[in-house]
N, C-alpha and C positions, 0 to 999 in steps of 0.2 A: 526594651528597644529591640526590634527584630534584626536578625542577622542580615547583612547586606546581600548575601547570596540567596536569601530566602525572604523576599519582601512581603509575601503574603502571611508570614507567620506560621505557615504549615510545616509539618514535619518534612525533613529532607526527602523521605521516600514517597511523598504525596504525588499522585498521578491519577490518570483516568483508570477507573476500575469498573468492572461489570459485576453486579450482584444479582442474585436470583433467589426466588422462593418457589418451591414446587410443592403442591398440595395434592393429595389423593383423598377423595371424599366418597363415602357411600352415596350411591345415586339418590337414595331417599332424602338425603340432607343437602344435596347439591344446590338447590334453589336458595336455601337459607345462607349457605356459605357464599354463594355468588353475590347475594345482596350485601353481606358484610364486606366482601372484597371490593365491591363497587364504592362503598363509603371510604374504605382504606386507600383505594387508588387515588381518589380525589385529594386526599391529604398528601400522599407520596409525591404526586405531581408538583405540589407546591414547595417541597423541600429544597433548600438551596443546594446547588451543585448537581441536581438531577438534570442530565442533558437529554437522555433518551429513555423511553418508556415502552415496554412491550408487554402485552397480555395475551395469553392463549388459553383456550378451554377446549377439551376434547373428551368424548366418552371413551371409556376403556372397560367394556364388559359391565360388571355390576358397580363400577366406580366411575368417577369423573375426575379428570386431571386438570388442574389449574396451574398456570405458570406465569409469574411476574418477573420481568428482568429489567433492571435499571442500569443505565450508563451514568456513572457518577464521576465528576471531575474533582481534582484536588483532594482525593481521598487517600489517606495514608493507610498502610496495612494494619496499623494499630487502631484506626478509627472503627467505631461500631458500624456494623452493617445496618443500613436504614430499614432493612426488612426483618431484623431480628425480633423487634417488638411484635410485629404482626405474626411472625412465625410462632412466638411464644403464646400469643392469644389463640391462634388457630390450633396449635398443638395441644392446648388444654382441653379441646373438644375431643371426646373419645371416638368420634366418627371421622376424625381427620388425621392424616399422617402428613407432617410437614418437614421439609428440609431446606436449608439455605446453603448457598455457595457464594464464594467471592473469588474473583481472579483479576489479574491485570488485563486491561483492555488492550487488544492488538491495535497497533497504529493503522489508520485507514489506508495510508499509502506507504508501505515500508520502502525505505530507500533501496534501490537496486544495488547489488554488490559492486564494489569498485572494480573496474576492469583495468588491467595492467596496460600501460601505454609504452610502446617501444621508445628507446632513446631517440632524440631529435636527429642525431647524425645518421642513425640507421634508417629512419623514415626518409630523410633527404637522399640517402644513397639509393634506396628503392625507387624514389621518384626520378632520379637522374638516369638510372638503368632503364626505366620505362620511357622517359621523354626523349633523351638524346638520340638513340637509334631511330625511333619513330619519326622524329623531326627531320633528321637527315633523309630518311627514306621518302617522306612526304614531299619535302622541298624538291628533291631530284625527280621523284616520280610524277609530280604534278607540273614540273617546269614546262613541258610541251603545251599543257592546257592553259597555264597562267602566264605564259611568256608575254602575250600582248595585252594583258590586263594591267591597270594601275596597281602599283605596289600595295596600297592599303587593302584593296579587294583581294589580291592574291594572298596576302598575309592572313586576311580574315578566313579564307577558304582553308588554308593550312591549319590555322588555330582551331577552326570548327572541327575539322577531321581529327586533329591531334587530341583535343580534349575529349571527344567522343570515344576514340580508341583507348585513351588512358583510363577514363572513368569506367567504361564497360568491360574492357578486356585485359589490358596490360597490368594495371595496378592490382586488381583482384587476383590475377594469375600469379604475379610475383609475391603477393602477400601469402597466398596459399603455399607456394613452394619454398618461400624463405621464412616461414613462420617459426621454425626451430631456432634460426639465427636471430630473428627479430626480437624474440622474447627471452633470449638468454640473459 
């Protein structure tokens, strides 16, 4: 019966892994090895758990380099590398140098580091320091312009200017200058 924390029956350290096989082949034997690799790649693509498949081939002087890389899910560190058998077969050829590698796959989108958030009462205090003086200044400063307007319209004009001032100038200014206190 599988452990409840591990419903797939895989080892606890099972996770996505990247495995690769690198081959260095004499140029004279490259076509033969390429044909063998083509057959082997068809089999590798069908293996369970293989999520990604990459193949590259490039000339390197008198040799040709081949590289196969697989992204394999649910593979424990103790599991056999799916490319080991192919590496053993290729390594038996005197004209081929083979090496395999296995590593943990990096997450596609690593989580950004958590940012420290100031205490609520400190954020509230900064907001009050920004809003109250600006509100008083705008109400009294705009009173000659808004005196004959209906109250909802005059309040809208004050709110429009106040939110713009706060968002663009006052709160960023206060956050920069009070940063040491905010994050204590």
